[in-house]
TORGU-52167 format. One record per atom (N, C-alpha, C, O): residue number from 1; atom name; z, y, x. Coordinates in nm, 3 decimals, m for minus. Each point is the difference from the previous one (the first is absolute). Example, Ala and Ser with C-alpha at 12.3 -4.5 7.8 and 13.67 -1.06 7.14 Angstrom:
! TORGU-52167
> num; atome; w; v; u
> 1; N; 0.780; m0.569; 1.319
> 1; CA; 0.000; 0.119; m0.089
> 1; C; 0.000; 0.120; 0.090
> 1; O; 0.066; m0.002; 0.104
> 2; N; m0.138; 0.107; m0.139
> 2; CA; 0.006; 0.119; 0.082
> 2; C; 0.073; 0.109; m0.077
> 2; O; 0.017; 0.111; 0.051
//
This chain:
! TORGU-52167
> num; atome; w; v; u
> 1; N; 0.758; m1.553; 0.511
> 1; CA; m0.001; 0.144; 0.003
> 1; C; 0.083; 0.048; m0.119
> 1; O; m0.005; m0.060; m0.108
> 2; N; 0.079; 0.165; 0.127
> 2; CA; 0.090; 0.049; m0.102
> 2; C; m0.017; 0.150; m0.015
> 2; O; m0.008; 0.073; 0.099
> 3; N; 0.002; m0.027; m0.223
> 3; CA; m0.010; 0.143; m0.028
> 3; C; 0.134; 0.065; 0.030
> 3; O; 0.104; m0.049; m0.045
> 4; N; m0.104; 0.157; 0.120
> 4; CA; 0.127; 0.059; 0.041
> 4; C; 0.025; 0.140; m0.056
> 4; O; 0.108; 0.025; m0.052
> 5; N; m0.201; 0.065; 0.061
> 5; CA; 0.027; 0.140; m0.032
> 5; C; m0.128; 0.067; m0.045
> 5; O; m0.110; m0.048; 0.031
> 6; N; 0.121; 0.158; m0.103
> 6; CA; m0.117; 0.073; m0.046
> 6; C; 0.027; 0.148; 0.016
> 6; O; 0.100; 0.050; m0.051
> 7; N; m0.187; 0.022; 0.120
> 7; CA; 0.015; 0.143; 0.021
> 7; C; m0.122; 0.072; m0.057
> 7; O; m0.107; m0.059; m0.012
> 8; N; 0.123; 0.184; m0.022
> 8; CA; m0.112; 0.077; m0.056
> 8; C; m0.023; 0.129; 0.077
> 8; O; 0.093; 0.063; 0.050
> 9; N; m0.220; m0.025; m0.041
> 9; CA; m0.040; 0.129; 0.053
> 9; C; m0.097; 0.060; m0.101
> 9; O; m0.098; m0.065; m0.037
> 10; N; 0.123; 0.185; m0.009
> 10; CA; m0.087; 0.061; m0.101
> 10; C; m0.093; 0.101; 0.063
> 10; O; 0.037; 0.070; 0.094
> 11; N; m0.157; m0.062; m0.146
> 11; CA; m0.100; 0.096; 0.041
> 11; C; m0.060; 0.062; m0.125
> 11; O; 0.033; m0.042; m0.111
> 12; N; m0.119; 0.141; 0.125
> 12; CA; m0.046; 0.077; m0.114
> 12; C; m0.086; m0.079; m0.099
> 12; O; 0.025; 0.006; m0.120
> 13; N; m0.124; m0.079; 0.166
> 13; CA; m0.091; m0.068; m0.093
> 13; C; 0.006; m0.151; 0.008
> 13; O; m0.054; m0.070; m0.086
> 14; N; 0.117; 0.020; 0.187
> 14; CA; 0.011; m0.144; 0.014
> 14; C; 0.140; m0.030; 0.051
> 14; O; 0.070; 0.089; 0.048
> 15; N; m0.031; m0.212; m0.059
> 15; CA; 0.134; m0.037; 0.043
> 15; C; m0.008; m0.125; 0.087
> 15; O; m0.073; m0.094; m0.032
> 16; N; 0.148; 0.096; 0.140
> 16; CA; 0.003; m0.115; 0.089
> 16; C; 0.141; m0.055; 0.004
> 16; O; 0.097; 0.076; 0.012
> 17; N; m0.086; m0.207; m0.022
> 17; CA; 0.130; m0.066; 0.007
> 17; C; m0.004; m0.104; 0.110
> 17; O; m0.103; m0.064; 0.025
> 18; N; 0.216; 0.049; 0.039
> 18; CA; 0.011; m0.096; 0.109
> 18; C; 0.094; m0.111; m0.043
> 18; O; 0.119; 0.024; m0.022
> 19; N; m0.171; m0.145; 0.009
> 19; CA; 0.084; m0.114; m0.032
> 19; C; 0.043; m0.067; 0.129
> 19; O; m0.083; m0.028; 0.086
> 20; N; 0.211; 0.001; m0.073
> 20; CA; 0.051; m0.067; 0.118
> 20; C; 0.032; m0.145; m0.035
> 20; O; 0.073; m0.029; m0.094
> 21; N; m0.130; m0.062; 0.171
> 21; CA; 0.022; m0.142; m0.020
> 21; C; 0.069; m0.056; 0.122
> 21; O; m0.011; 0.055; 0.110
> 22; N; 0.080; m0.163; m0.128
> 22; CA; 0.064; m0.066; 0.112
> 22; C; m0.061; m0.140; 0.012
> 22; O; 0.009; m0.079; m0.093
> 23; N; m0.070; 0.049; 0.207
> 23; CA; m0.064; m0.131; 0.018
> 23; C; 0.081; m0.082; 0.099
> 23; O; 0.047; 0.052; 0.102
> 24; N; m0.033; m0.180; m0.132
> 24; CA; 0.087; m0.088; 0.078
> 24; C; m0.077; m0.104; 0.082
> 24; O; 0.062; m0.086; 0.063
> 25; N; m0.194; 0.092; m0.063
> 25; CA; m0.081; m0.096; 0.075
> 25; C; 0.020; 0.022; 0.150
> 25; O; 0.013; 0.113; 0.046
> 26; N; m0.010; m0.222; 0.029
> 26; CA; 0.027; 0.011; 0.144
> 26; C; m0.124; 0.036; 0.081
> 26; O; 0.007; 0.003; 0.123
> 27; N; m0.119; 0.024; m0.189
> 27; CA; m0.120; 0.040; 0.074
> 27; C; m0.064; 0.122; m0.066
> 27; O; 0.028; 0.033; m0.116
> 28; N; m0.113; 0.034; 0.191
> 28; CA; m0.071; 0.117; m0.048
> 28; C; m0.089; m0.038; m0.118
> 28; O; m0.070; m0.102; 0.006
> 29; N; 0.073; 0.181; m0.113
> 29; CA; m0.083; m0.026; m0.118
> 29; C; m0.096; 0.115; m0.023
> 29; O; 0.036; 0.116; 0.018
> 30; N; m0.158; m0.148; m0.057
> 30; CA; m0.093; 0.100; m0.048
> 30; C; m0.013; m0.023; m0.150
> 30; O; m0.047; m0.104; m0.044
> 31; N; 0.088; 0.204; m0.032
> 31; CA; m0.002; m0.010; m0.146
> 31; C; m0.124; 0.069; m0.055
> 31; O; m0.027; 0.115; 0.034
> 32; N; m0.047; m0.185; m0.119
> 32; CA; m0.116; 0.056; m0.068
> 32; C; 0.051; 0.070; m0.125
> 32; O; 0.071; m0.061; m0.080
> 33; N; m0.107; 0.189; 0.062
> 33; CA; 0.047; 0.080; m0.114
> 33; C; m0.113; 0.014; m0.101
> 33; O; m0.112; 0.037; 0.035
> 34; N; 0.143; m0.067; m0.161
> 34; CA; m0.099; 0.011; m0.107
> 34; C; 0.062; 0.069; m0.120
> 34; O; 0.116; m0.024; m0.034
> 35; N; m0.194; 0.111; m0.030
> 35; CA; 0.041; 0.071; m0.121
> 35; C; m0.099; m0.031; m0.111
> 35; O; m0.118; m0.025; 0.027
> 36; N; 0.164; 0.027; m0.151
> 36; CA; m0.089; m0.030; m0.111
> 36; C; m0.034; 0.124; m0.085
> 36; O; m0.043; m0.014; m0.115
> 37; N; 0.063; 0.135; 0.171
> 37; CA; m0.034; 0.122; m0.072
> 37; C; m0.047; 0.106; 0.100
> 37; O; 0.059; 0.014; 0.107
> 38; N; m0.164; 0.060; m0.142
> 38; CA; m0.060; 0.095; 0.093
> 38; C; 0.078; 0.130; 0.016
> 38; O; m0.033; 0.080; 0.088
> 39; N; 0.136; m0.054; m0.171
> 39; CA; 0.082; 0.120; 0.015
> 39; C; 0.102; m0.013; 0.114
> 39; O; 0.064; 0.099; 0.037
> 40; N; m0.049; m0.218; 0.016
> 40; CA; 0.096; m0.027; 0.108
> 40; C; m0.076; m0.035; 0.127
> 40; O; m0.105; m0.064; m0.006
> 41; N; 0.159; 0.107; 0.120
> 41; CA; m0.066; m0.024; 0.128
> 41; C; 0.104; m0.051; 0.100
> 41; O; 0.114; 0.045; 0.001
> 42; N; m0.155; m0.140; 0.083
> 42; CA; 0.086; m0.058; 0.101
> 42; C; m0.087; m0.046; 0.116
> 42; O; m0.118; m0.027; m0.018
> 43; N; 0.175; 0.018; 0.138
> 43; CA; m0.074; m0.055; 0.114
> 43; C; m0.040; m0.143; m0.031
> 43; O; 0.069; m0.069; m0.074
> 44; N; m0.180; 0.023; 0.131
> 44; CA; m0.048; m0.136; m0.027
> 44; C; 0.092; m0.106; 0.058
> 44; O; 0.016; m0.107; m0.059
> 45; N; 0.046; 0.136; 0.173
> 45; CA; 0.094; m0.094; 0.061
> 45; C; 0.123; 0.074; 0.051
> 45; O; m0.005; 0.119; 0.031
> 46; N; 0.114; m0.192; m0.022
> 46; CA; 0.125; 0.051; 0.056
> 46; C; 0.051; m0.106; 0.095
> 46; O; 0.001; m0.119; m0.032
> 47; N; 0.042; 0.162; 0.151
> 47; CA; 0.055; m0.095; 0.097
> 47; C; 0.152; m0.001; m0.010
> 47; O; 0.065; 0.105; 0.005
> 48; N; m0.011; m0.224; m0.020
> 48; CA; 0.144; m0.018; m0.011
> 48; C; 0.051; m0.066; 0.129
> 48; O; m0.038; m0.113; 0.031
> 49; N; 0.123; 0.183; 0.044
> 49; CA; 0.052; m0.059; 0.124
> 49; C; 0.087; m0.122; m0.028
> 49; O; 0.056; m0.015; m0.109
> 50; N; m0.045; m0.072; 0.208
> 50; CA; 0.083; m0.120; m0.013
> 50; C; 0.146; 0.039; m0.014
> 50; O; 0.044; 0.102; 0.053
> 51; N; 0.031; m0.185; m0.125
> 51; CA; 0.143; 0.023; m0.014
> 51; C; 0.065; m0.012; 0.137
> 51; O; m0.035; m0.088; 0.079
> 52; N; 0.130; 0.176; m0.050
> 52; CA; 0.065; 0.004; 0.132
> 52; C; 0.083; m0.126; 0.026
> 52; O; 0.001; m0.051; 0.112
> 53; N; 0.069; 0.002; m0.212
> 53; CA; 0.086; m0.118; 0.015
> 53; C; 0.005; m0.074; m0.133
> 53; O; m0.034; 0.056; m0.104
> 54; N; 0.077; m0.180; 0.108
> 54; CA; 0.010; m0.080; m0.123
> 54; C; 0.096; 0.069; m0.097
> 54; O; 0.111; 0.036; 0.037
> 55; N; m0.156; m0.019; m0.159
> 55; CA; 0.083; 0.064; m0.102
> 55; C; m0.007; 0.152; 0.000
> 55; O; 0.044; 0.063; m0.095
> 56; N; m0.099; m0.004; 0.200
> 56; CA; m0.015; 0.145; 0.007
> 56; C; m0.147; 0.033; m0.018
> 56; O; m0.084; m0.045; 0.078
> 57; N; 0.053; 0.121; m0.180
> 57; CA; m0.139; 0.034; m0.026
> 57; C; m0.044; 0.126; 0.071
> 57; O; 0.080; 0.071; 0.061
> 58; N; m0.211; m0.045; m0.069
> 58; CA; m0.055; 0.124; 0.055
> 58; C; m0.062; 0.080; m0.114
> 58; O; m0.063; m0.057; m0.090
> 59; N; 0.082; 0.189; 0.094
> 59; CA; m0.052; 0.086; m0.105
> 59; C; m0.149; 0.021; 0.013
> 59; O; m0.053; 0.016; 0.110
> 60; N; m0.015; m0.016; m0.224
> 60; CA; m0.143; 0.023; m0.009
> 60; C; m0.021; 0.108; m0.105
> 60; O; 0.049; m0.014; m0.113
> 61; N; m0.120; 0.122; 0.147
> 61; CA; m0.025; 0.103; m0.100
> 61; C; m0.144; m0.008; m0.049
> 61; O; m0.092; m0.025; 0.078
> 62; N; 0.075; 0.047; m0.208
> 62; CA; m0.132; m0.001; m0.063
> 62; C; m0.013; 0.130; m0.078
> 62; O; 0.073; 0.022; m0.097
> 63; N; m0.167; 0.064; 0.139
> 63; CA; m0.023; 0.127; m0.069
> 63; C; m0.102; m0.019; m0.111
> 63; O; m0.110; m0.050; 0.024
> 64; N; 0.147; 0.089; m0.145
> 64; CA; m0.089; m0.006; m0.116
> 64; C; m0.019; 0.141; m0.051
> 64; O; 0.097; 0.072; m0.024
> 65; N; m0.223; m0.030; 0.008
> 65; CA; m0.032; 0.132; m0.051
> 65; C; m0.051; m0.012; m0.143
> 65; O; m0.088; m0.081; m0.029
> 66; N; 0.145; 0.162; m0.061
> 66; CA; m0.044; 0.006; m0.139
> 66; C; m0.076; 0.129; m0.019
> 66; O; 0.056; 0.109; 0.016
> 67; N; m0.184; m0.120; m0.051
> 67; CA; m0.086; 0.115; m0.024
> 67; C; m0.065; m0.020; m0.136
> 67; O; m0.107; m0.061; m0.010
> 68; N; 0.170; 0.112; m0.096
> 68; CA; m0.047; m0.029; m0.136
> 68; C; m0.136; 0.060; m0.031
> 68; O; m0.037; 0.106; 0.050
> 69; N; m0.037; m0.177; m0.133
> 69; CA; m0.133; 0.045; m0.043
> 69; C; 0.001; 0.051; m0.144
> 69; O; m0.099; 0.056; m0.046
> 70; N; 0.211; m0.076; m0.025
> 70; CA; 0.012; 0.048; m0.137
> 70; C; 0.147; 0.018; m0.035
> 70; O; 0.088; m0.053; 0.069
> 71; N; m0.061; 0.127; m0.175
> 71; CA; 0.136; 0.023; m0.046
> 71; C; 0.051; m0.126; m0.071
> 71; O; m0.073; m0.063; m0.075
> 72; N; 0.199; 0.029; 0.101
> 72; CA; 0.061; m0.115; m0.067
> 72; C; 0.065; m0.097; 0.097
> 72; O; 0.009; 0.025; 0.120
> 73; N; 0.035; m0.137; m0.175
> 73; CA; 0.065; m0.105; 0.078
> 73; C; m0.103; m0.093; 0.063
> 73; O; m0.103; m0.031; m0.060
> 74; N; 0.132; m0.012; 0.182
> 74; CA; m0.088; m0.091; 0.071
> 74; C; 0.085; m0.105; 0.071
> 74; O; 0.100; 0.033; 0.063
> 75; N; m0.138; m0.157; m0.073
> 75; CA; 0.071; m0.107; 0.068
> 75; C; m0.094; m0.078; 0.090
> 75; O; m0.121; m0.004; m0.023
> 76; N; 0.177; m0.058; 0.125
> 76; CA; m0.079; m0.080; 0.092
> 76; C; 0.092; m0.103; 0.064
> 76; O; 0.123; 0.006; m0.015
> 77; N; m0.183; m0.099; 0.087
> 77; CA; 0.077; m0.099; 0.075
> 77; C; m0.048; 0.005; 0.145
> 77; O; m0.120; m0.012; 0.027
> 78; N; 0.214; 0.029; 0.064
> 78; CA; m0.027; m0.006; 0.143
> 78; C; 0.033; m0.141; 0.045
> 78; O; 0.112; m0.047; m0.018
> 79; N; m0.211; m0.021; 0.076
> 79; CA; 0.021; m0.136; 0.049
> 79; C; m0.012; m0.001; 0.151
> 79; O; m0.100; 0.046; 0.056
> 80; N; 0.203; m0.097; 0.011
> 80; CA; 0.001; m0.017; 0.145
> 80; C; m0.012; m0.149; 0.028
> 80; O; 0.080; m0.079; m0.050
> 81; N; m0.181; 0.040; 0.129
> 81; CA; m0.027; m0.141; 0.024
> 81; C; m0.006; m0.031; 0.148
> 81; O; m0.049; 0.079; 0.080
> 82; N; 0.101; m0.197; m0.044
> 82; CA; m0.006; m0.049; 0.137
> 82; C; 0.002; m0.152; m0.006
> 82; O; 0.072; m0.058; m0.081
> 83; N; m0.151; m0.007; 0.166
> 83; CA; m0.002; m0.146; 0.000
> 83; C; 0.136; m0.058; 0.039
> 83; O; 0.039; m0.105; m0.051
> 84; N; 0.032; 0.171; 0.140
> 84; CA; 0.131; m0.051; 0.044
> 84; C; 0.113; 0.049; m0.089
> 84; O; 0.099; m0.071; m0.019
> 85; N; m0.112; 0.194; m0.037
> 85; CA; 0.109; 0.058; m0.077
> 85; C; m0.012; m0.016; m0.149
> 85; O; 0.097; 0.022; m0.072
> 86; N; m0.214; m0.061; 0.022
> 86; CA; m0.018; m0.016; m0.144
> 86; C; m0.052; 0.126; m0.067
> 86; O; m0.043; 0.094; 0.067
> 87; N; 0.049; m0.094; m0.200
> 87; CA; m0.047; 0.112; m0.081
> 87; C; 0.119; 0.067; m0.068
> 87; O; 0.092; m0.066; m0.048
> 88; N; m0.095; 0.200; 0.045
> 88; CA; 0.104; 0.078; m0.064
> 88; C; m0.066; 0.104; m0.088
> 88; O; m0.088; 0.072; 0.046
> 89; N; 0.131; m0.062; m0.172
> 89; CA; m0.057; 0.096; m0.094
> 89; C; 0.106; 0.103; m0.038
> 89; O; 0.113; m0.035; m0.034
> 90; N; m0.152; 0.162; 0.039
> 90; CA; 0.090; 0.109; m0.034
> 90; C; m0.064; 0.085; m0.109
> 90; O; m0.109; 0.052; 0.020
> 91; N; 0.175; m0.038; m0.135
> 91; CA; m0.056; 0.084; m0.106
> 91; C; 0.014; 0.149; 0.037
> 91; O; 0.101; 0.042; 0.056
> 92; N; m0.203; 0.035; m0.087
> 92; CA; 0.000; 0.144; 0.023
> 92; C; m0.019; 0.070; m0.134
> 92; O; m0.071; m0.050; m0.087
> 93; N; 0.133; 0.164; 0.070
> 93; CA; m0.016; 0.078; m0.122
> 93; C; m0.015; 0.146; 0.037
> 93; O; 0.076; 0.052; 0.081
> 94; N; m0.173; 0.014; m0.141
> 94; CA; m0.022; 0.142; 0.025
> 94; C; m0.020; 0.074; m0.130
> 94; O; m0.051; m0.056; m0.097
> 95; N; 0.089; 0.182; 0.095
> 95; CA; m0.016; 0.084; m0.118
> 95; C; m0.064; 0.131; 0.045
> 95; O; 0.048; 0.064; 0.093
> 96; N; m0.155; m0.025; m0.159
> 96; CA; m0.064; 0.129; 0.025
> 96; C; 0.022; 0.088; m0.122
> 96; O; m0.044; m0.033; m0.110
> 97; N; 0.114; 0.144; 0.131
> 97; CA; 0.029; 0.093; m0.108
> 97; C; m0.105; 0.110; m0.002
> 97; O; m0.059; 0.033; 0.103
> 98; N; 0.035; 0.025; m0.222
> 98; CA; m0.095; 0.112; m0.006
> 98; C; 0.053; 0.118; 0.083
> 98; O; 0.121; 0.011; 0.020
> 99; N; m0.210; 0.075; 0.029
> 99; CA; 0.046; 0.113; 0.080
> 99; C; 0.088; 0.095; m0.081
> 99; O; m0.018; 0.016; m0.121
> 100; N; 0.114; 0.046; 0.189
> 100; CA; 0.088; 0.096; m0.065
> 100; C; m0.066; 0.138; 0.002
> 100; O; m0.073; 0.032; 0.093
> 101; N; 0.099; 0.049; m0.195
> 101; CA; m0.058; 0.135; m0.003
> 101; C; 0.046; 0.080; 0.121
> 101; O; 0.113; m0.014; 0.047
> 102; N; m0.202; 0.097; 0.001
> 102; CA; 0.031; 0.087; 0.114
> 102; C; 0.029; 0.141; m0.052
> 102; O; m0.005; 0.025; m0.121
> 103; N; 0.036; 0.065; 0.210
> 103; CA; 0.027; 0.139; m0.036
> 103; C; m0.127; 0.062; m0.059
> 103; O; m0.110; m0.022; 0.051
> 104; N; 0.127; 0.100; m0.157
> 104; CA; m0.115; 0.065; m0.064
> 104; C; m0.026; 0.136; 0.063
> 104; O; 0.093; 0.074; 0.032
> 105; N; m0.218; m0.042; m0.014
> 105; CA; m0.042; 0.130; 0.052
> 105; C; m0.086; 0.067; m0.105
> 105; O; m0.084; m0.065; m0.063
> 106; N; 0.105; 0.194; 0.043
> 106; CA; m0.084; 0.075; m0.090
> 106; C; m0.112; 0.066; 0.081
> 106; O; 0.025; 0.063; 0.103
> 107; N; m0.145; m0.078; m0.150
> 107; CA; m0.115; 0.058; 0.067
> 107; C; m0.056; 0.109; m0.092
> 107; O; m0.031; m0.026; m0.116
> 108; N; 0.018; 0.146; 0.168
> 108; CA; m0.053; 0.112; m0.077
> 108; C; m0.138; 0.035; 0.051
> 108; O; m0.027; m0.004; 0.120
> 109; N; m0.061; 0.039; m0.213
> 109; CA; m0.134; 0.041; 0.042
> 109; C; 0.003; 0.145; 0.049
> 109; O; 0.078; 0.081; m0.048
> 110; N; m0.162; m0.051; 0.143
> 110; CA; m0.009; 0.135; 0.056
> 110; C; m0.125; 0.064; m0.059
> 110; O; m0.109; m0.058; 0.005
> 111; N; 0.125; 0.179; m0.063
> 111; CA; m0.117; 0.064; m0.062
> 111; C; m0.102; 0.048; 0.099
> 111; O; m0.103; 0.055; m0.039
//
């Protein structure tokens, strides 16, 4: 399996990224997904279709969601495992910044 591309989608409070992998195994693989940090979320398994032809791989996407629980840097390792395909570890890094100030409103008391 080979890492091919990385795309990002941003949302207001959490961020999801889609990692694209290319797998060259000639049979269907079920990959077990494991993370070592609770700020990251991923499906428990991902199915990787068999490669179409020798030397030509098939793309496999893995969605990882980062939902920080505190401000600061956070790292984790995503491990994809399969008895036929082996184990693959991908480092993840996330940063949670403090909230930015919003527009100020003046509130006046009514007598």
